[in-house]
Kinemage of the C-alpha trace (Angstrom):
@kinemage 1
@onewidth
@group {chain A} dominant
@subgroup {mainchain}
@vectorlist {calphas} color= white
{ca met a 1} P -33.229 -6.109 35.598
{ca lys a 2} L -35.116 -3.150 37.506
{ca pro a 3} L -35.265 0.204 36.026
{ca his a 4} L -33.185 1.592 38.974
{ca asp a 5} L -30.331 -0.909 37.983
{ca leu a 6} L -29.928 1.379 34.900
{ca glu a 7} L -27.781 3.783 36.898
{ca lys a 8} L -24.751 1.777 37.114
{ca tyr a 9} L -24.573 2.025 33.419
{ca thr a 10} L -24.814 5.812 32.914
{ca ala a 11} L -21.084 6.300 33.037
{ca pro a 12} L -20.106 3.564 30.885
{ca val a 13} L -22.836 4.642 28.245
{ca phe a 14} L -21.628 8.079 28.244
{ca arg a 15} L -17.857 6.944 27.777
{ca phe a 16} L -19.053 4.800 24.774
{ca cys a 17} L -20.859 7.659 23.189
{ca leu a 18} L -17.849 10.191 23.841
{ca val a 19} L -15.194 8.108 22.372
{ca arg a 20} L -17.395 7.701 19.237
{ca leu a 21} L -18.679 11.231 18.657
{ca asn a 22} L -15.718 13.137 20.075
{ca asn a 23} L -18.075 15.809 21.401
{ca ile a 24} L -19.489 16.196 24.929
{ca glu a 25} L -22.968 17.616 23.889
{ca asp a 26} L -23.520 15.185 21.127
{ca ala a 27} L -22.361 12.197 23.479
{ca arg a 28} L -24.764 13.510 26.232
{ca asp a 29} L -27.529 13.628 23.620
{ca leu a 30} L -26.861 10.190 22.477
{ca ala a 31} L -26.474 8.740 25.928
{ca gln a 32} L -29.822 10.115 26.988
{ca asp a 33} L -31.449 8.475 24.123
{ca ile a 34} L -29.850 5.158 24.799
{ca leu a 35} L -30.720 5.224 28.439
{ca cys a 36} L -34.346 6.397 27.597
{ca glu a 37} L -34.910 3.573 25.330
{ca ala a 38} L -33.668 1.121 27.610
{ca leu a 39} L -35.922 2.578 30.426
{ca ala a 40} L -38.982 2.407 28.162
{ca ser a 41} L -38.185 -1.207 27.184
{ca leu a 42} L -37.627 -2.269 30.979
{ca ile a 43} L -41.286 -0.999 31.746
{ca his a 44} L -42.788 -3.547 29.275
{ca ser a 45} L -40.396 -6.429 29.196
{ca gln a 46} L -38.176 -8.541 31.337
{ca val a 47} L -34.582 -8.678 30.506
{ca glu a 48} L -32.500 -11.736 31.304
{ca gln a 49} L -29.082 -10.690 29.861
{ca pro a 50} L -28.981 -6.984 30.663
{ca asp a 51} L -25.259 -6.479 29.414
{ca ala a 52} L -25.645 -7.951 26.047
{ca trp a 53} L -29.244 -6.263 25.792
{ca leu a 54} L -28.121 -2.633 26.668
{ca trp a 55} L -25.064 -2.752 24.446
{ca arg a 56} L -27.128 -3.770 21.462
{ca ile a 57} L -29.539 -0.725 22.108
{ca ala a 58} L -26.506 1.481 22.454
{ca arg a 59} L -24.802 0.185 19.061
{ca asn a 60} L -28.179 0.389 17.263
{ca arg a 61} L -28.790 3.907 18.416
{ca tyr a 62} L -25.210 5.083 17.591
{ca cys a 63} L -25.651 3.522 14.014
{ca arg a 64} L -29.043 5.116 13.498
{ca arg a 65} L -27.482 8.556 14.369
{ca ile a 66} L -24.653 7.956 12.046
{ca arg a 67} L -26.914 7.105 9.360
{ca gln a 68} L -28.508 10.315 9.499
{ca arg a 69} L -25.359 12.142 9.204
{ca ser a 70} L -23.575 10.260 6.249
{ca pro a 71} L -24.035 7.003 4.341
{ca val a 72} L -23.101 3.667 6.181
{ca leu a 73} L -20.401 1.623 4.676
{ca leu a 74} L -21.523 -1.669 5.993
{ca asp a 75} L -24.900 -2.568 7.765
{ca asp a 76} L -23.394 -4.620 10.383
{ca gly a 77} L -23.234 -4.379 14.256
{ca thr a 78} L -19.499 -4.964 14.125
{ca leu a 79} L -18.856 -1.946 11.827
{ca leu a 80} L -20.216 1.441 12.863
{ca asp a 81} L -18.010 3.846 10.693
{ca thr a 82} L -18.657 5.628 7.373
{ca phe a 83} L -17.204 7.099 4.260
{ca ala a 84} L -17.342 10.574 5.844
{ca gln a 85} L -14.336 12.512 6.130
{ca glu a 86} L -14.247 13.271 9.833
{ca thr a 87} L -11.600 11.446 11.553
{ca leu a 88} L -12.428 10.524 15.060
{ca pro a 89} L -9.289 9.680 17.211
{ca asp a 90} L -10.433 6.203 18.304
{ca gln a 91} L -11.606 5.292 14.921
{ca ser a 92} L -8.754 6.287 12.754
{ca glu a 93} L -7.429 2.614 12.860
{ca glu a 94} L -10.609 1.302 12.057
{ca lys a 95} L -11.041 3.756 8.985
{ca gln a 96} L -7.520 2.816 7.661
{ca val a 97} L -8.709 -0.805 7.770
{ca ile a 98} L -12.070 -0.078 6.001
{ca phe a 99} L -10.441 1.557 3.202
{ca ala a 100} L -7.877 -1.012 2.955
{ca ala a 101} L -10.574 -3.675 2.754
{ca leu a 102} L -12.287 -1.511 0.157
{ca his a 103} L -9.365 -1.356 -2.059
{ca ser a 104} L -9.006 -5.150 -1.825
{ca leu a 105} L -12.089 -5.311 -4.066
{ca ala a 106} L -11.764 -5.838 -7.714
{ca asn a 107} L -12.484 -2.760 -9.797
{ca ser a 108} L -15.984 -3.893 -10.817
{ca his a 109} L -17.218 -4.152 -7.353
{ca arg a 110} L -14.980 -1.098 -5.889
{ca gln a 111} L -16.172 1.623 -8.278
{ca ile a 112} L -19.802 0.710 -7.687
{ca met a 113} L -19.384 0.771 -4.047
{ca ile a 114} L -17.894 4.154 -4.168
{ca asp a 115} L -20.366 5.688 -6.470
{ca phe a 116} L -23.262 4.231 -4.310
{ca tyr a 117} L -22.004 5.246 -0.963
{ca val a 118} L -19.555 8.046 -1.483
{ca asn a 119} L -20.973 9.800 -4.894
{ca arg a 120} L -24.529 8.757 -3.732
{ca leu a 121} L -25.630 7.847 -7.364
{ca ser a 122} L -28.751 5.640 -7.456
{ca thr a 123} L -28.811 2.266 -9.112
{ca gly a 124} L -30.044 3.745 -12.301
{ca gln a 125} L -27.505 6.307 -12.712
{ca ile a 126} L -24.767 3.604 -11.902
{ca ala a 127} L -26.207 1.290 -14.395
{ca ala a 128} L -26.185 3.920 -17.055
{ca lys a 129} L -22.619 4.911 -16.098
{ca tyr a 130} L -21.082 1.577 -16.689
{ca gly a 131} L -23.610 0.052 -19.439
{ca ile a 132} L -25.273 -2.635 -17.059
{ca ser a 133} L -28.601 -3.290 -15.862
{ca pro a 134} L -29.779 -2.043 -12.477
{ca ala a 135} L -30.246 -5.559 -11.255
{ca thr a 136} L -26.340 -6.227 -11.758
{ca val a 137} L -25.729 -3.011 -9.783
{ca arg a 138} L -27.709 -4.369 -6.845
{ca ser a 139} L -26.090 -7.705 -7.239
{ca arg a 140} L -22.718 -6.162 -7.111
{ca leu a 141} L -23.511 -3.847 -4.306
{ca phe a 142} L -24.748 -6.991 -2.230
{ca tyr a 143} L -21.730 -9.185 -3.057
{ca gly a 144} L -19.612 -6.140 -2.495
{ca arg a 145} L -20.689 -5.654 1.024
{ca glu a 146} L -20.406 -9.048 1.808
{ca lys a 147} L -16.962 -9.252 0.585
{ca leu a 148} L -16.165 -5.952 2.493
{ca arg a 149} L -17.610 -7.224 5.757
{ca lys a 150} L -15.462 -10.267 5.745
{ca arg a 151} L -12.437 -8.669 4.740
{ca trp a 152} L -12.727 -5.850 7.331
{ca val a 153} L -13.103 -8.633 9.937
{ca val a 154} L -9.792 -10.600 8.384
{ca lys a 155} L -7.812 -7.242 8.478
{ca met a 156} L -8.971 -6.284 12.049
{ca glu a 157} L -8.101 -9.664 13.393
{ca glu a 158} L -5.037 -10.782 11.516
{ca asn a 159} L -3.747 -7.158 10.862
{ca arg a 160} L -2.423 -8.343 7.437
{ca ile a 161} L -0.306 -5.597 5.965
{ca tyr a 162} L 2.316 -5.173 3.132
{ca ser a 163} L 5.686 -6.099 4.161
{ca pro a 164} L 8.940 -5.544 2.243
{ca gln a 165} L 10.587 -8.896 0.530
{ca glu a 166} L 14.398 -9.069 1.099
{ca trp a 167} L 15.528 -10.763 -2.124
{ca phe a 168} L 18.770 -11.337 -3.983
{ca val a 169} L 17.833 -11.089 -7.759
{ca thr a 170} L 19.697 -12.415 -10.762
{ca gly a 171} L 19.295 -13.723 -14.106
{ca asn a 172} L 20.896 -15.822 -16.975
{ca gly a 173} L 20.790 -14.466 -20.324
{ca asp a 174} L 19.745 -11.006 -21.777
{ca val a 175} L 17.295 -10.199 -18.937
{ca asp a 176} L 17.330 -7.388 -16.589
{ca pro a 177} L 17.393 -8.270 -12.854
{ca ser a 178} L 16.380 -4.798 -12.042
{ca leu a 179} L 12.813 -5.710 -13.013
{ca leu a 180} L 12.357 -7.230 -9.498
{ca ser a 181} L 13.877 -4.100 -7.644
{ca arg a 182} L 10.433 -2.723 -6.762
{ca gln a 183} L 8.989 -4.054 -3.447
{ca ile a 184} L 5.448 -3.997 -4.995
{ca val a 185} L 6.462 -6.344 -7.895
{ca arg a 186} L 8.005 -8.610 -5.524
{ca ser a 187} L 5.212 -8.864 -3.097
{ca ile a 188} L 2.909 -9.713 -6.040
{ca ala a 189} L 5.179 -12.444 -7.514
{ca gln a 190} L 5.655 -13.852 -3.957
{ca ala a 191} L 1.821 -14.084 -3.499
{ca cys a 192} L 1.145 -15.908 -6.677
{ca tyr a 193} L 4.288 -18.415 -6.380
{ca glu a 194} L 2.469 -21.358 -4.935
{ca arg a 195} L -0.818 -21.209 -6.564
{ca pro a 196} L -2.911 -18.931 -9.030
{ca leu a 197} L -4.526 -16.089 -7.444
{ca ser a 198} L -7.319 -13.423 -8.610
{ca ile a 199} L -6.630 -9.795 -8.007
{ca glu a 200} L -8.527 -9.556 -4.954
{ca glu a 201} L -6.903 -12.746 -3.458
{ca ile a 202} L -3.459 -11.083 -4.169
{ca ser a 203} L -4.823 -7.876 -2.430
{ca leu a 204} L -5.890 -9.835 0.753
{ca gln a 205} L -2.694 -11.736 0.818
{ca thr a 206} L -0.287 -8.937 0.255
{ca gly a 207} L -2.253 -5.767 1.843
{ca ile a 208} L -1.652 -3.986 -1.519
{ca pro a 209} L -4.795 -2.160 -2.834
{ca cys a 210} L -6.103 -3.790 -6.005
{ca leu a 211} L -5.607 -0.560 -8.129
{ca tyr a 212} L -2.060 -0.696 -7.770
{ca ile a 213} L -1.804 -4.387 -8.390
{ca glu a 214} L -4.163 -3.826 -11.420
{ca asp a 215} L -1.599 -1.015 -12.784
{ca glu a 216} L 1.259 -3.445 -12.323
{ca leu a 217} L -0.109 -6.644 -14.092
{ca pro a 218} L 0.517 -5.530 -17.559
{ca asn a 219} L 4.198 -4.834 -16.835
{ca leu a 220} L 4.300 -8.187 -14.897
{ca leu a 221} L 2.849 -10.045 -17.672
{ca leu a 222} L 5.287 -8.369 -20.337
{ca his a 223} L 8.291 -9.378 -18.671
{ca glu a 224} L 7.156 -12.668 -17.814
{ca ile a 225} L 7.254 -12.393 -14.172
{ca leu a 226} L 3.478 -13.376 -14.202
{ca glu a 227} L 1.361 -15.547 -16.394
{ca arg a 228} L -2.410 -15.154 -16.590
{ca gln a 229} L -4.605 -18.270 -16.007
{ca gly a 230} L -8.282 -17.120 -16.732
{ca glu a 231} L -9.072 -14.604 -14.110
{ca arg a 232} L -5.992 -15.498 -11.839
{ca tyr a 233} L -2.252 -14.929 -11.974
{ca leu a 234} L 0.659 -17.316 -11.329
{ca thr a 235} L 4.264 -16.558 -11.009
{ca ser a 236} L 6.328 -17.853 -14.014
{ca met a 237} L 9.829 -17.306 -12.510
{ca val a 238} L 11.721 -19.245 -9.957
{ca ile a 239} L 11.614 -17.714 -6.117
{ca tyr a 240} L 13.845 -19.675 -3.981
{ca pro a 241} L 12.920 -20.015 -0.241
{ca glu a 242} L 15.144 -18.635 2.458
{ca ser a 243} L 16.362 -22.204 3.257
{ca phe a 244} L 17.659 -22.988 -0.140
{ca ser a 245} L 20.786 -21.143 -0.398
{ca glu a 246} L 21.848 -22.323 2.892
{ca gln a 247} L 21.118 -25.979 2.173
{ca ala a 248} L 22.652 -25.670 -1.522
{ca glu a 249} L 25.771 -24.193 -0.395
{ca ala a 250} L 26.033 -26.708 2.616
{ca leu a 251} L 25.947 -29.542 -0.434
{ca leu a 252} L 28.664 -27.665 -2.532
{ca leu a 253} L 30.743 -26.666 0.437
{ca ala a 254} L 31.056 -30.301 1.548
{ca asn a 255} L 32.953 -30.890 -1.497
{ca ala a 256} L 34.806 -27.560 -1.870
{ca ala a 257} L 37.883 -28.647 -0.018
{ca ala a 258} L 38.631 -31.858 -1.959
{ca leu a 259} L 37.985 -29.891 -5.475
{ca ala a 260} L 40.263 -27.157 -4.287
{ca asn a 261} L 43.046 -29.362 -3.614
{ca arg a 262} L 42.576 -31.509 -6.740
{ca thr a 263} L 42.120 -28.142 -8.914
{ca cys a 264} L 45.541 -27.042 -7.735
{ca glu a 265} L 47.239 -30.419 -8.252
{ca leu a 266} L 46.099 -30.434 -11.984
{ca leu a 267} L 46.985 -26.688 -12.579
{ca arg a 268} L 50.387 -27.168 -11.101
{ca gly a 269} L 50.962 -30.189 -13.005
{ca ala a 270} L 49.993 -28.150 -16.179
{ca met a 271} L 51.831 -25.011 -15.389
{ca pro a 272} L 54.883 -25.661 -17.560
{ca ala a 273} L 52.742 -26.342 -20.576
{ca ile a 274} L 50.313 -23.207 -19.680
{ca arg a 275} L 53.406 -20.899 -19.355
{ca ser a 276} L 55.022 -22.084 -22.591
{ca val a 277} L 51.851 -20.682 -24.591
{ca gly a 278} L 53.787 -17.570 -24.255
{ca phe a 279} L 51.126 -15.149 -23.537
{ca tyr a 280} L 52.182 -11.994 -21.803
{ca gly a 281} L 51.905 -12.409 -18.117
{ca asn a 282} L 52.809 -15.987 -18.134
{ca asp a 283} L 55.663 -15.265 -15.833
{ca leu a 284} L 53.357 -13.959 -13.241
{ca pro a 285} L 53.557 -15.592 -9.913
{ca glu a 286} L 51.300 -18.742 -9.375
{ca ser a 287} L 49.258 -16.972 -6.601
{ca arg a 288} L 48.400 -14.219 -9.122
{ca leu a 289} L 47.832 -16.356 -12.347
{ca phe a 290} L 45.670 -18.761 -10.510
{ca trp a 291} L 42.956 -15.927 -10.109
{ca ser a 292} L 42.437 -16.094 -13.759
{ca leu a 293} L 43.012 -19.776 -14.472
{ca ile a 294} L 41.026 -21.342 -11.685
{ca pro a 295} L 37.789 -19.538 -12.725
{ca met a 296} L 38.508 -20.357 -16.320
{ca leu a 297} L 39.297 -24.128 -15.561
{ca leu a 298} L 36.381 -24.605 -13.258
{ca arg a 299} L 33.811 -23.203 -15.718
{ca glu a 300} L 35.087 -25.382 -18.238
{ca ala a 301} L 34.793 -28.466 -15.859
{ca cys a 302} L 31.186 -27.260 -14.901
{ca ala a 303} L 30.208 -27.194 -18.500
{ca gln a 304} L 31.642 -30.563 -19.172
{ca ala a 305} L 29.847 -32.088 -16.114
{ca arg a 306} L 26.695 -30.784 -17.388
{ca met a 307} L 27.299 -32.356 -20.866
{ca lys a 308} L 27.523 -35.682 -19.113
{ca thr a 309} L 24.074 -35.261 -17.478
{ca pro a 310} L 21.479 -35.012 -20.258
{ca asp a 311} L 18.754 -33.223 -18.132
{ca leu a 312} L 21.260 -30.475 -17.479
{ca ile a 313} L 22.447 -29.697 -20.821
{ca arg a 314} L 21.577 -25.936 -21.543
{ca gly a 315} L 19.892 -25.133 -24.687
{ca ala a 316} L 19.347 -21.754 -26.212
{ca phe a 317} L 18.077 -18.982 -24.143
{ca pro a 318} L 14.160 -18.689 -24.553
{ca leu a 319} L 12.888 -15.608 -26.271
{ca arg a 320} L 10.616 -13.466 -23.864
{ca thr a 321} L 7.833 -11.300 -24.770
{ca asp a 322} L 9.623 -8.232 -23.581
{ca gly a 323} L 12.215 -8.891 -26.424
{ca gly a 324} L 14.815 -10.299 -24.451
{ca cys a 325} L 15.881 -13.715 -23.663
{ca gly a 326} L 16.883 -15.997 -20.698
{ca trp a 327} L 15.502 -16.467 -17.146
{ca leu a 328} L 14.908 -14.500 -13.804
{ca cys a 329} L 15.336 -15.818 -10.379
{ca ala a 330} L 15.173 -14.557 -6.878
{ca tyr a 331} L 16.470 -15.685 -3.569
{ca ala a 332} L 14.410 -14.793 -0.282
{ca ser a 333} L 17.436 -14.246 2.111
{ca pro a 334} L 17.947 -12.105 5.187
{ca gly a 335} L 19.250 -8.703 3.934
{ca gly a 336} L 18.954 -9.554 0.242
{ca thr a 337} L 22.438 -11.066 -0.051
{ca arg a 338} L 24.043 -14.322 -0.869
{ca arg a 339} L 27.374 -15.583 0.703
{ca trp a 340} L 28.499 -17.447 -2.231
{ca phe a 341} L 28.167 -16.331 -5.930
{ca ser a 342} L 30.233 -16.219 -8.902
{ca gly a 343} L 30.194 -14.718 -12.379
{ca cys a 344} L 32.111 -13.455 -15.362
{ca asn a 345} L 31.775 -10.293 -17.153
{ca ala a 346} L 33.380 -9.507 -20.651
{ca tyr a 347} L 33.811 -5.991 -22.098
{ca his a 348} L 34.543 -5.409 -25.637
{ca leu a 349} L 36.579 -2.423 -26.399
{ca asp a 350} L 37.703 -1.671 -29.770
{ca gly a 351} L 39.056 -4.902 -30.979
{ca ser a 352} L 40.061 -6.023 -27.480
{ca arg a 353} L 38.106 -7.144 -24.381
{ca phe a 354} L 38.693 -7.486 -20.669
{ca arg a 355} L 37.321 -10.592 -19.377
{ca tyr a 356} L 36.427 -10.490 -15.704
{ca tyr a 357} L 35.804 -13.330 -13.385
{ca trp a 358} L 34.366 -12.252 -10.004
{ca ser a 359} L 33.351 -13.931 -6.606
{ca gln a 360} L 30.829 -12.466 -4.467
{ca ser a 361} L 33.207 -12.027 -1.639
{ca leu a 362} L 35.699 -10.034 -3.916
{ca phe a 363} L 33.177 -8.281 -6.381
{ca ser a 364} L 33.918 -4.594 -6.807
{ca glu a 365} L 31.647 -2.254 -8.369
{ca glu a 366} L 34.322 0.276 -8.685
{ca leu a 367} L 36.370 -2.091 -10.883
{ca asn a 368} L 33.314 -3.219 -12.844
{ca gln a 369} L 32.760 0.464 -13.563
{ca leu a 370} L 36.399 1.073 -14.415
{ca leu a 371} L 36.463 -1.652 -17.046
{ca arg a 372} L 33.349 -0.432 -18.628
{ca gln a 373} L 34.615 3.059 -19.095
{ca leu a 374} L 38.060 2.319 -20.448
{ca glu a 375} L 37.725 3.415 -24.054
{ca asn a 376} L 39.965 3.177 -27.020
{ca val a 377} L 42.086 0.288 -25.634
{ca thr a 378} L 44.873 -0.560 -27.951
{ca pro a 379} L 45.939 -4.414 -28.330
{ca gly a 380} L 49.067 -4.788 -26.820
{ca leu a 381} L 50.939 -4.820 -23.627
{ca tyr a 382} L 50.824 -0.964 -23.044
{ca pro a 383} L 47.917 0.529 -21.707
{ca pro a 384} L 46.969 3.694 -23.889
{ca phe a 385} L 47.083 7.176 -22.543
{ca phe a 386} L 44.754 8.037 -19.868
{ca asp a 387} L 44.334 11.110 -17.862
{ca gly a 388} L 45.914 11.105 -14.407
{ca glu a 389} L 42.793 10.012 -12.620
{ca trp a 390} L 42.212 6.833 -14.793
{ca leu a 391} L 45.798 6.015 -14.763
{ca ala a 392} L 45.737 6.081 -11.022
{ca lys a 393} L 42.802 4.076 -10.782
{ca cys a 394} L 44.404 1.257 -13.043
{ca val a 395} L 47.580 1.306 -11.014
{ca arg a 396} L 45.783 1.337 -7.513
{ca cys a 397} L 43.448 -1.791 -8.532
{ca asp a 398} L 46.509 -3.597 -9.874
{ca leu a 399} L 45.277 -3.426 -13.340
{ca ala a 400} L 48.408 -1.929 -14.412
{ca val a 401} L 51.807 -1.634 -12.996
{ca his a 402} L 54.880 0.630 -13.316
{ca gln a 403} L 57.895 -1.317 -15.057
{ca asn a 404} L 60.985 -0.049 -16.297
{ca asp a 405} L 59.808 3.423 -16.520
{ca ser a 406} L 56.787 2.566 -18.270
{ca ile a 407} L 53.466 1.428 -17.220
{ca arg a 408} L 52.298 -2.038 -18.308
{ca trp a 409} L 49.195 -4.308 -17.829
{ca his a 410} L 49.421 -6.350 -14.639
{ca thr a 411} L 47.122 -9.154 -15.937
{ca pro a 412} L 47.600 -11.836 -18.568
{ca val a 413} L 47.163 -10.597 -22.261
{ca leu a 414} L 46.596 -13.144 -24.839
{ca ser a 415} L 46.445 -13.179 -28.677
{ca gly a 416} L 43.612 -14.995 -30.568
{ca gln a 417} L 46.127 -17.977 -31.041
{ca gln a 418} L 47.219 -18.059 -27.460
{ca ala a 419} L 43.657 -18.079 -26.166
{ca glu a 420} L 42.656 -20.924 -28.372
{ca lys a 421} L 45.699 -22.864 -27.153
{ca leu a 422} L 45.093 -21.973 -23.391
{ca lys a 423} L 41.471 -22.986 -24.015
{ca glu a 424} L 42.474 -26.376 -25.458
{ca leu a 425} L 44.910 -27.026 -22.499
{ca leu a 426} L 42.228 -26.285 -19.925
{ca ala a 427} L 39.631 -28.244 -21.686
{ca gly a 428} L 42.052 -31.354 -21.255
{ca ile a 429} L 42.738 -30.622 -17.499
{ca ala a 430} L 39.200 -30.214 -16.820
{ca val a 431} L 38.189 -33.574 -17.471
{ca pro a 432} L 38.866 -35.253 -14.197
{ca leu a 433} L 37.391 -32.385 -12.324
{ca ala a 434} L 34.286 -32.891 -14.450
{ca asp a 435} L 34.161 -36.468 -13.475
{ca leu a 436} L 34.216 -35.478 -9.787
{ca leu a 437} L 31.538 -32.813 -10.536
{ca val a 438} L 29.050 -35.048 -11.957
{ca pro a 439} L 27.624 -36.726 -8.746
{ca ile a 440} L 27.355 -33.120 -7.247
{ca ser a 441} L 25.611 -31.749 -10.060
{ca leu a 442} L 22.994 -34.679 -9.886
{ca ser a 443} L 22.539 -34.159 -6.139
{ca leu a 444} L 22.162 -30.340 -6.620
{ca tyr a 445} L 19.620 -31.039 -9.544
{ca asp a 446} L 17.454 -33.327 -7.376
{ca phe a 447} L 17.628 -30.623 -4.495
{ca met a 448} L 16.529 -27.871 -6.864
{ca lys a 449} L 13.674 -30.144 -8.286
{ca asn a 450} L 12.426 -30.668 -4.634
{ca thr a 451} L 12.574 -27.046 -3.798
{ca ile a 452} L 10.517 -25.467 -6.546
{ca pro a 453} L 7.096 -26.095 -7.948
{ca ser a 454} L 6.992 -28.806 -10.683
{ca arg a 455} L 5.742 -26.300 -13.302
{ca leu a 456} L 8.944 -24.220 -13.009
{ca his a 457} L 11.068 -27.469 -13.452
{ca pro a 458} L 12.098 -26.762 -17.196
{ca gln a 459} L 13.792 -23.706 -15.929
{ca ile a 460} L 16.243 -25.429 -13.952
{ca arg a 461} L 18.256 -26.286 -16.975
{ca gly a 462} L 18.774 -22.529 -17.635
{ca leu a 463} L 19.419 -21.544 -14.167
{ca phe a 464} L 21.348 -24.279 -13.002
{ca gly a 465} L 24.736 -22.965 -13.792
{ca ile a 466} L 23.959 -19.864 -11.467
{ca glu a 467} L 24.095 -22.539 -8.599
{ca phe a 468} L 26.461 -24.742 -9.664
{ca asn a 469} L 29.110 -22.203 -10.526
{ca ser a 470} L 28.811 -21.145 -6.814
{ca ile a 471} L 31.454 -23.655 -6.248
{ca ile a 472} L 33.949 -21.678 -8.156
{ca asp a 473} L 33.515 -18.904 -5.399
{ca met a 474} L 33.855 -21.433 -2.817
{ca ile a 475} L 37.083 -22.949 -4.122
{ca cys a 476} L 38.640 -19.647 -4.563
{ca cys a 477} L 37.879 -18.300 -1.122
{ca glu a 478} L 39.212 -21.847 0.251
{ca leu a 479} L 42.558 -21.202 -1.751
{ca leu a 480} L 42.733 -17.796 -0.641
{ca asp a 481} L 42.482 -18.912 3.116
{ca gln a 482} L 45.309 -21.101 2.567
{ca ser a 483} L 47.275 -18.356 1.091
{ca ile a 484} L 47.500 -20.261 -2.306
{ca leu a 485} L 45.976 -17.187 -4.023
{ca glu a 486} L 47.287 -13.689 -3.801
{ca ser a 487} L 45.315 -11.777 -1.166
{ca pro a 488} L 43.938 -8.400 -2.152
{ca thr a 489} L 45.262 -5.313 -0.428
{ca glu a 490} L 42.961 -2.663 -1.718
{ca gly a 491} L 39.277 -2.402 -2.043
{ca ile a 492} L 39.266 -3.162 -5.628
{ca phe a 493} L 41.307 -5.897 -7.130
{ca ala a 494} L 42.116 -6.952 -10.627
{ca gly a 495} L 43.744 -10.148 -10.141
{ca gln a 496} L 40.866 -11.793 -11.891
{ca val a 497} L 41.140 -9.966 -15.120
{ca ile a 498} L 42.590 -11.026 -18.333
{ca met a 499} L 42.896 -8.968 -21.767
{ca leu a 500} L 42.122 -10.680 -25.040
{ca glu a 501} L 43.691 -9.063 -27.918
{ca ser a 502} L 41.760 -8.503 -31.186
{ca gly a 503} L 40.571 -11.396 -33.282
{ca val a 504} L 39.545 -13.460 -30.225
{ca arg a 505} L 35.752 -12.452 -29.994
{ca ser a 506} L 34.747 -16.109 -30.665
{ca val a 507} L 36.949 -17.624 -27.927
{ca lys a 508} L 35.136 -18.364 -24.550
{ca leu a 509} L 37.430 -18.657 -21.920
């Protein structure tokens, strides 16, 4: 390369300087320094790779200029930015990445890096501040720079950023699913699910700064979302992958139609005995009464099937460090929903209670809130006096009905003796259904074991009912499609509600 060959680099070198300094005069000065140094070198040496040689000079000159203005974050040719507050337009993305990489360091390294490079404390001052030796400070600065350099490269190349988790969250027992409502909690739990990670590793995987993770850890440990293993953390709850719900539902759906037909056959054969129990509402049409009887019968059948499978017999809910008991689980699913799901809520109201069987497709938060807020319910066939708004809601959702110039409950109402007799009848009817459910439960159990890490297999016993009872929802939807069950006409529907009178708190239907 000859000195006159530098002319073709004049414009590119100036552009290189201008986009980094964002000032024409400064860019001209730096470009002149770069070209002068290159020219002086050419006079005394022969250059075989002019491009690489010239741009190395340019980067070194730029780096030297920046060092004179503010402390350099990393001493590396690939990173020529600083902790300085100015924001150059072309470097704003790099600055964000640098700060993200900085906050991926553990607190012991991060604070020393900030004190040394930003606060400009000496190693001796930093050592006195943290009660460590100057040699330890120098060691942490060295390893901090190395970690930061590697993480900056990873973040620039792979662009790892925080991304929201779409989950459907539930629990079994006295445990609050809202513990997992926050996205930062979900991301941390997901990161530590397969293997234990340190705080820095969690930060690298999620893109969440270490200081935020450190703030969350005490709460995650208290509620047993995470457990600690030395300096690492491991998720201690089940998180089903996105494919789990679809495959588990396919397994249950394959048997839903046959079970639906068998359920109707058994209930219809027992209807004379069921109606003869004499509870209020025993004369309701089959399409209405089945909304209460089918979930009651199938829950009993599911319980019997589990009793015939030793690995699935559920024991007492485990006590938790947060004072509750039971298990949490989450489903990674598009939109954070599940197609099939069922459950049962009981509301104790001054000696009486509503029992509310619900399916995912028909669940109504409005009805849920209505049942919670009904107060001073008097046992018997007549609703107590409500103001006009509440009475209108009871009638609109078909929980109560006008009849012979009065308003009566439009749902089964059972005394304690009647509830005991109905439970005994349903337990007998459930036996053949339980026999059909045993092989299905074993297949589902094996599938769950193959889906979640082996360390979490003991939780299957407690969470199995959440999956297994989904078949109740499937069967109800199957019978609804066949017009065997009454079709809801309003946004809220109380066909699945039964009312138990005083003295029946010990009866589980």
